[in-house]
N, C-alpha and C positions, 0 to 999 in steps of 0.2 A: 504494500500500500504506500503510495507516494505521500510525502508530507502535506501537499496541498489537499489531496483527497481526504486524508486523515483530519485536517482542520475543518474541512467542509462537513464531514460526518459528525464531528464533535459539535460544530455550530448548530447543525440541524437537530441533534439530540438535545442540546440545551434550549433551543427555541421551540421544540415541539410542545412542552407544557404550556408555554405562553400562547402558542397558536390555539391550542385546545381551549384554554380559559377565555380567549378572545372570541372564538367562534361559538362556544357553547350557548350563550344567551340567544344568539341569532337562530341556532338550530332549535332550541326550545320554543322560541317565538313562532318559527315556521311550522313546526309540528303541531303546536296548539292551534294555529290558524287553519290548518286543514283537517282538524278533528271534527267529528260530528258534535253538535251542541251538547249531547248527553255525556260525552267523554271529556269535556274541557276541564272539569274540576276533579276528575278521578286521578288516582296515582299512576295510571298507565302512561308510559312514555310514548309508545308507538300507537298511532291511531288504528282502529280496526278497519277503517276505510278512509281513503283520501277524498275529502269533499272540496273539490276545486270551486264548487258553486258558492262557497263561503265568501270568496272575494267579490263575486257579482252581487251577492246579497248585501254585502257591506256598503256598496255604493247606493243601493236602493233604500234599505231599511234604516240606515243611520244618518243619511244626509251627508255622507262623507264628501261627495263632490262639491257641495256648496261650502263645506268647511275648508276644503283644499283651496277653492277659489278665493275665499276670504283670507286665508293665510298668505296666498301669493300676492293679493292686492295690498295687504298691510305691509308685508315685507318689501315689496317693490316701492310703495310710497315712502316708507321709512328710509330705505337705502338711497333712492334717488334724491329725496329731500335733504338727507344728511350730506350727500356728496355736493349738491348744489350750494348749500350753505357753507360747507367746510372747505371746499377748494379755494374760494377767494379769501376766506379768513386765514387759512394756513399759508397761502402765498403771501399775503400781506404781513403776517407775522415772521415769515422767513426772510423777506426782502426789505422791509421797512422797519424803522424804529420810530414809534409814535408815542404820544403822551398816553400813559396808562398801559404801556406794553407789559411791564412787569406785573401789574395788578391783573391784567387779563390772563397772563400765563398762570398766575396763582389761582385765579378763579377756575380755570380749566382743570388744574390739578385737584383743587378742593372739591369740585363738582364730581370728579371721578371717585373721590373717597367716600362720598355719601352713598349709603345703601339705598337702592330704589324702594325697598320695602318701607322705609321711613316716610316716603312721600305718598304711599298708596291711599291712605285715608283722605288726605288733602286733595289729591287728584280725583278721587271718587266724588267727593263733595262738589268740587268744581265742575266736573262733567255732569253731575246730576243737576246742578243749578243751571247749566246751559242746555240741558235736555239731550246730552250726547252719550248717555250711558251705553246704549246699544249700538253706537256708531263705530264702524270699522275705520272710517276716515280719522276720527278722533284718536283711536288706538294707534294708527299709523303715525300721526303727529306726535303722540307721546313717545313712541319708540324712537322717532327721529330726534326728539329733544334729548333723550337719554344718550343717544349715540353721537351727537355732534361734537361734544368735548373730546371724546376718544378719537374721532375721525380727524379733527383739527390737529390734535397732538401728533398722530401718526403721519398725516400728510405734511405737516411742518418739518418733521424729521426727513421726509423724502425730499422736499423742496430744498432743504439745506444741503443735500448731497449734489444737487445740480450746480455746476460751476456758473458763476455770474458771467464769465467770459463767453460761455456758450449762449447764454441769453442775449448778451450784447451783440454777438455775432449774428444772431437771428434777426435782431432789430436792424442791422446794417443792410441786409439783403432785401 
């Protein structure tokens, strides 16, 4: 056995338990998804029959399609909104020094330290007062607000890596 093959075999033997631990929850989830309804809570690991119709039933009976569309809408709104707000802010923080620059950086840092759960009650009362408790758009804006500080922080670090000379050369052409 060559040394390279030996190292490969040892690496796979060491990684095998990690692979099993990683894949195990997904296997249990899949096997539970294809079990008949009567077997879901039983201790049997393997289903007596594979019910592929469970996946079609999920779309119809639970309203999964609408929930998926709502999730896509909220995440797209939050992502696009956070990017539209954060790119100019991060660029300005990277390229210009303005009054309140340090305070704004501190605000971004402190806003990341606050746990969102602290704000839940206040946000709920605000959304209830505005009649937006069931609004997916309001949820998208809330997610966007929570992500703007992190996005500005990350994009500023990215803009700092771009040489100013490259930017000035682009202005010349």
